[in-house]
C-alpha positions in Angstrom: 57.3 0.6 -79.0 57.0 2.9 -76.0 59.9 4.9 -74.8 61.3 4.2 -71.3 60.1 7.6 -70.1 56.5 6.9 -71.2 56.5 3.6 -69.4 57.7 5.3 -66.2 55.0 7.9 -66.4 52.3 5.3 -66.8 53.7 3.4 -63.8 53.7 6.6 -61.7 50.1 7.3 -62.7 49.1 3.8 -61.7 50.8 4.2 -58.3 49.1 7.6 -57.8 45.7 6.2 -58.8 46.1 3.3 -56.4 47.2 5.6 -53.6 44.2 7.9 -54.3 41.8 5.0 -54.2 43.3 3.7 -51.0 43.1 7.2 -49.5 39.4 7.5 -50.5 38.5 4.1 -49.1 40.4 4.9 -45.9 38.7 8.2 -45.5 35.2 6.8 -46.2 35.9 3.9 -43.7 37.0 6.5 -41.1 33.9 8.5 -41.7 31.7 5.4 -41.2 33.7 4.4 -38.2 33.3 7.8 -36.6 29.6 7.9 -37.4 29.2 4.5 -35.8 31.0 5.7 -32.7 28.9 8.8 -32.5 25.7 6.9 -32.9 26.8 4.5 -30.2 27.4 7.3 -27.9 24.0 8.9 -28.7 22.3 5.5 -28.1 24.1 5.2 -24.8 23.3 8.7 -23.7 19.6 8.1 -24.7 19.6 4.9 -22.7 21.0 6.6 -19.7 18.5 9.5 -20.1 15.6 7.0 -20.4 16.8 5.2 -17.3 17.1 8.4 -15.3 13.6 9.5 -16.4 12.3 6.1 -15.3 13.9 6.2 -11.9 12.6 9.8 -11.4 9.1 8.7 -12.3 9.3 5.7 -9.9 10.6 7.9 -7.1 7.7 10.3 -7.5 5.2 7.5 -7.3 6.9 6.2 -4.1 6.8 9.7 -2.7 3.1 10.0 -3.4 2.4 6.6 -1.7 4.5 7.7 1.3 2.8 11.1 1.6 -0.7 9.4 1.5 0.2 6.8 4.1 2.5 8.7 6.6 1.1 7.3 9.8 1.1 3.7 8.8 4.5 3.8 7.2 6.0 5.8 10.1 4.5 3.6 12.8 5.4 0.2 11.4 8.7 -1.5 10.6 10.7 -0.3 7.7 8.8 -1.3 4.5 10.4 -4.1 2.5 11.1 -3.8 -1.2 8.1 -6.0 -2.0 5.9 -3.8 0.2 7.0 -0.6 -1.5 6.5 -2.1 -5.0 3.0 -3.3 -4.1 2.0 -0.2 -2.1 3.1 2.3 -4.8 1.8 0.0 -7.6 5.2 0.1 -9.4 6.1 -1.5 -12.7 9.6 -3.1 -12.6 11.8 -3.0 -15.7 15.5 -3.3 -16.3 16.0 -4.9 -12.9 14.8 -1.8 -11.0 15.4 -1.8 -7.3 13.7 0.4 -4.6 14.6 0.5 -0.9 13.6 2.5 2.2 15.8 3.8 4.9 15.0 3.4 8.6 13.4 6.3 10.3 15.9 9.1 10.5 15.4 11.5 13.4 15.2 15.3 12.9 14.1 17.2 16.0 10.5 16.4 17.0 9.9 14.3 13.8 11.5 11.5 11.9 11.4 10.7 8.2 12.4 8.1 5.6 14.5 8.3 2.4 13.5 6.1 -0.5 16.1 5.3 -3.2 15.3 3.9 -6.6 18.0 2.6 -9.0 18.5 0.6 -12.2 21.8 -1.3 -12.1 24.4 -1.6 -14.8 24.4 -5.4 -14.8 22.6 -8.3 -13.3 23.4 -9.6 -10.6 23.2 -6.2 -9.0 26.2 -5.5 -6.7 24.8 -2.1 -5.5 24.5 -1.7 -1.7 22.1 0.5 0.3 22.7 1.3 4.0 19.2 1.6 5.6 20.6 3.2 8.7 22.3 6.1 6.9 20.4 6.1 3.5 23.7 5.9 1.6 23.6 4.2 -1.8 26.8 2.7 -3.1 26.8 1.5 -6.7 29.6 -0.7 -8.1 32.4 0.8 -10.3 32.8 1.4 -13.1 29.2 2.4 -13.8 28.1 3.2 -17.3 24.3 3.0 -17.5 23.6 3.2 -13.7 20.7 5.5 -12.8 19.2 6.4 -9.5 16.7 8.8 -7.9 15.8 9.6 -4.3 12.7 10.7 -2.5 13.3 12.5 0.9 10.3 12.4 3.2 11.4 15.2 5.5 9.2 18.0 4.0 6.2 15.7 4.2 6.8 15.0 7.9 7.5 18.7 8.6 4.2 19.6 6.9 2.3 17.0 9.0 3.9 18.3 12.2 3.0 21.9 11.4 -0.5 21.0 10.4 -1.0 19.1 13.6 -0.1 22.1 15.7 -2.5 24.3 13.7 -5.3 21.7 14.1 -4.7 21.5 17.8 -5.0 25.2 18.1 -8.1 25.2 15.9 -9.8 22.5 18.0 -8.9 24.3 21.3 -10.3 27.5 19.9 -13.5 25.8 18.7 -14.0 24.2 22.2 -13.5 27.6 23.8 -16.0 29.2 21.4 -18.5 26.4 22.3 -18.1 27.1 26.0 -18.4 30.9 25.5 -21.7 30.4 23.5 -23.1 28.2 26.3 -22.2 30.7 28.9 -24.1 33.5 27.1 -27.3 31.4 27.3 -26.9 30.4 30.9 -27.7 32.4 34.0 -25.0 30.6 36.0 -22.4 32.3 33.7 -18.8 31.2 34.5 -19.8 29.3 37.6 -20.7 26.3 35.5 -18.4 23.9 33.7 -19.5 23.8 30.1 -16.9 21.2 29.1 -18.5 18.5 31.2 -22.1 17.7 32.0 -23.6 17.7 35.5 -24.8 14.2 35.1 -22.6 11.9 33.0 -25.4 9.4 32.5 -27.7 11.8 30.7 -25.8 14.7 29.0 -28.0 17.3 27.3 -28.3 17.3 23.5 -25.6 19.4 21.8 -23.3 19.2 24.8 -20.0 17.4 25.3 -20.4 14.1 27.2 -18.2 12.9 30.1 -14.8 11.8 28.9 -13.1 10.4 32.0 -10.0 9.2 30.3 -8.2 10.2 27.1 -10.5 8.8 24.3 -11.0 9.3 20.6 -13.0 12.5 20.3 -13.6 12.4 16.6 -17.3 11.8 17.3 -20.6 13.2 16.4 -21.0 14.9 19.7 -17.7 16.8 19.4 -18.3 17.6 15.7 -21.7 19.1 16.6 -20.3 21.0 19.6 -17.3 22.5 17.7 -18.7 22.7 14.2 -15.6 20.9 13.0 -15.6 18.1 10.4 -14.2 14.6 10.9 -11.1 15.6 8.8 -10.5 18.6 11.0 -10.5 16.4 14.1 -7.5 14.4 12.7 -3.9 15.4 13.0 -1.5 16.0 10.2 -0.7 12.3 10.0 -4.3 11.3 9.7 -4.9 10.1 13.2 -7.9 11.1 15.3 -7.5 13.6 18.2 -7.9 12.3 21.8 -9.4 14.3 24.6 -10.7 14.3 28.2 -12.7 16.6 30.3 -11.4 15.1 33.5 -7.8 14.1 33.0 -5.4 17.1 32.9 -8.5 19.2 33.1 -10.1 21.6 35.6 -13.6 20.5 36.2 -16.5 22.2 38.0 -18.5 19.0 38.5 -18.0 16.9 41.6 -17.7 16.9 45.3 -16.7 20.1 47.0 -16.6 18.5 50.5 -13.6 17.7 52.6 -14.0 14.1 51.5 -13.0 15.1 48.0 -12.2 13.3 45.9 -15.2 11.0 46.4 -15.3 7.6 45.0 -18.3 8.3 42.8 -17.3 11.7 41.3 -14.2 13.6 40.5 -13.1 16.5 42.8 -14.4 19.8 41.6 -12.1 22.7 40.9 -12.6 26.5 40.7 -13.0 28.4 37.5 -11.6 28.7 34.9 -12.6 25.2 33.8 -10.8 23.4 31.0 -10.6 20.4 28.8 -7.5 18.7 27.5 -6.9 17.5 24.0 -3.8 15.7 22.7 -2.3 13.6 20.0 0.6 11.1 19.9 2.8 11.4 16.9 3.8 8.3 14.9 7.2 8.7 16.7 5.8 8.4 20.2 5.8 12.1 21.1 2.7 13.6 22.8 1.4 17.1 21.9 -1.2 18.5 24.2 -3.4 21.6 24.2 -5.8 22.9 27.0 -9.0 24.6 26.0 -9.9 27.1 28.7 -13.3 28.4 29.5 -13.5 32.2 29.8 -14.2 33.6 33.3 -15.8 36.8 32.1 
């Protein structure tokens, strides 16, 4: 028969063992719970990261489409979501949305901002103000991801390229006139930008262009040595020109009846030819090629 002290010791050992087992199971459960929480956070972070990478990729594709179609996109109405998706050949997943702002003015140019986002939930309660390009997602937001493409640098590049190309075309026309002058005994008394007889211009010369017309033609390309690409502005539109309007011409009627009904009124040297372009935003940029009087 066990003594009372021995019984108490066994009871105490039993309590300690039970407490130890409970502690171990509690600790293990806590470890597993903590692991599950960490894994959940990692999965959530990975999901957000994947969504952000996706919207970044879509925004880049939209930007490339915009850059390659500046004139058409700038000149028309604000593109719809369906037009952007089709134009940029986008693949829509996770309820992706894409919208364009209206044209936003900035000095002599305007530009658009495109916003891409993947909403937290469907239906999507995100709003986008096309007039201000402000995106407002609902709150709280856990997995919301968005990216933006700002077209201002593209428009600035197109504007600067247009100015350079206008200068280049004016310079090429002036070089053309100077070369003709060297081979002609009439020197600077003759207008080399416009033929004497409009009905039959000489080969390799510039024909009569009585109003502003598209001058991305074989005749102008031959006269200037410029390619068809070089005769387009930074937005991809052809240059226009005239050797009568806004020009000083040496061909016409010098009499007191000037201007005659059949011919323009002649001017005195230096003669000139006008070239211009109208931007997608309706602004006209003009350059005058001037024939040397030396």
